[in-house]
C-alpha positions in Angstrom: 136.0 85.2 72.4 136.5 88.8 73.6 133.3 90.0 72.0 131.2 87.5 74.0 132.8 88.6 77.2 132.1 92.2 76.2 128.4 91.4 75.6 128.3 89.5 78.9 129.8 92.5 80.7 127.1 94.8 79.1 124.4 92.3 80.2 125.7 92.4 83.7 125.7 96.2 83.6 122.1 96.3 82.4 120.8 93.7 84.9 122.8 95.2 87.7 121.3 98.7 87.0 117.8 97.2 87.0 118.4 95.5 90.3 119.7 98.8 91.8 116.0 99.7 91.9 114.4 96.3 92.6 115.6 94.9 95.9 115.8 91.3 94.8 119.6 91.0 94.6 122.2 93.7 95.1 122.5 95.2 91.6 125.7 97.1 92.5 127.5 93.8 92.9 126.5 92.8 89.3 127.7 96.1 87.9 131.0 95.7 89.7 131.1 92.1 88.3 131.0 93.6 84.8 134.2 95.6 85.6 135.9 92.6 87.1 135.1 90.7 83.9 136.4 93.5 81.8 139.6 93.7 83.9 140.4 90.0 83.4 139.8 89.9 79.6 141.3 93.3 78.9 144.7 93.4 77.3 145.5 96.7 79.0 145.7 95.9 82.7 147.4 99.1 83.8 148.2 99.9 87.4 145.7 102.8 87.2 143.0 100.4 86.3 143.9 98.2 89.2 143.8 101.1 91.6 140.4 102.2 90.2 139.1 98.6 90.7 140.3 98.6 94.3 138.7 101.9 95.0 135.4 100.8 93.4 135.5 97.7 95.5 135.8 99.8 98.7 132.9 102.0 97.4 130.9 98.8 96.6 131.2 97.6 100.2 130.2 101.0 101.5 127.2 101.4 99.2 126.0 97.8 100.0 126.2 98.6 103.8 124.5 101.9 103.3 121.8 100.3 101.2 120.6 98.4 104.4 121.3 101.2 106.8 120.0 104.4 105.2 116.2 103.5 104.9 116.1 102.2 108.5 118.1 105.2 109.7 115.7 107.7 108.1 112.7 106.0 109.6 114.3 105.8 113.0 115.4 109.4 112.8 111.8 110.5 112.4 110.6 108.3 115.3 109.5 105.1 113.4 109.1 101.8 115.2 110.2 98.3 114.4 106.6 97.6 113.3 106.9 100.3 110.7 110.2 99.0 109.4 108.9 95.4 109.2 105.7 96.7 107.6 107.7 98.6 105.0 109.8 95.5 104.2 106.8 93.2 103.9 104.9 95.7 101.8 107.8 96.2 99.5 108.2 92.5 98.9 104.5 92.1 98.3 104.5 95.0 95.9 107.3 93.7 93.8 104.9 91.2 92.3 102.9 94.0 90.7 105.1 96.7 89.4 107.9 99.0 90.6 105.1 101.5 91.5 103.4 98.7 93.4 106.6 98.0 95.3 106.9 101.7 96.4 103.2 101.9 97.3 103.4 98.6 99.1 106.4 99.8 101.1 104.6 103.0 102.1 101.4 101.2 102.9 103.2 98.6 104.9 105.0 101.2 106.9 101.8 103.0 107.6 100.0 99.8 108.7 103.0 98.9 110.9 103.0 102.3 112.5 99.3 102.1 113.1 99.8 98.7 114.8 102.4 100.3 117.0 100.2 103.3 117.9 96.7 103.3 116.4 95.9 106.8 117.8 98.3 108.9 115.6 97.5 108.5 111.9 99.4 111.7 111.1 102.6 110.3 112.6 102.1 107.0 110.8 101.7 108.9 107.5 104.8 110.9 108.1 106.8 107.7 108.9 105.5 106.1 105.6 106.7 109.2 103.7 110.1 109.0 105.5 110.3 105.3 104.5 109.9 106.4 100.9 112.6 109.1 101.3 115.0 106.5 102.7 114.2 104.2 99.8 114.9 107.0 97.3 118.2 107.8 99.0 119.3 104.2 98.9 118.3 103.8 95.3 120.1 107.0 94.5 123.3 105.7 96.0 123.1 102.5 94.1 122.3 104.1 90.8 125.2 106.6 91.2 127.5 103.6 91.8 126.0 101.9 88.7 126.6 104.9 86.5 130.2 105.1 87.7 130.6 101.4 86.8 129.1 102.1 83.3 131.5 105.0 82.8 134.6 103.0 83.8 133.4 100.0 81.8 133.4 102.0 78.5 136.3 104.3 79.2 138.9 101.8 80.5 
């Protein structure tokens, strides 16, 4: 039975890592789920493993909160409007149906269109905000992928 749980844990790691990039469901939760699964079927439930699991849970909560805060914070820091934020969100969701590249381009185009709706006179500013949206997305994905890599490492070393 243990081999099937190990395979399920690896599947959770793979799917979780994929969803760290695609914003459909929080992938970092799935990668943590693989560790929880391993913890409960592991015969070596040491105190160190328990402390690591607790620490990763705290980091999971922080990364999940930052996942929603960082992109909006970057856009707001550069003077973006609510229209730009909503445009980026709608464009990203629409772009998911094409490819990951479509998701990124949809997000940037949505932010640009949203900013143009807010202030149609300043195309340079709208373009800058759409680039900042992309930067915020990259920071968020980087945080989630770093967390996923840590979960992979702990899954195979503990």
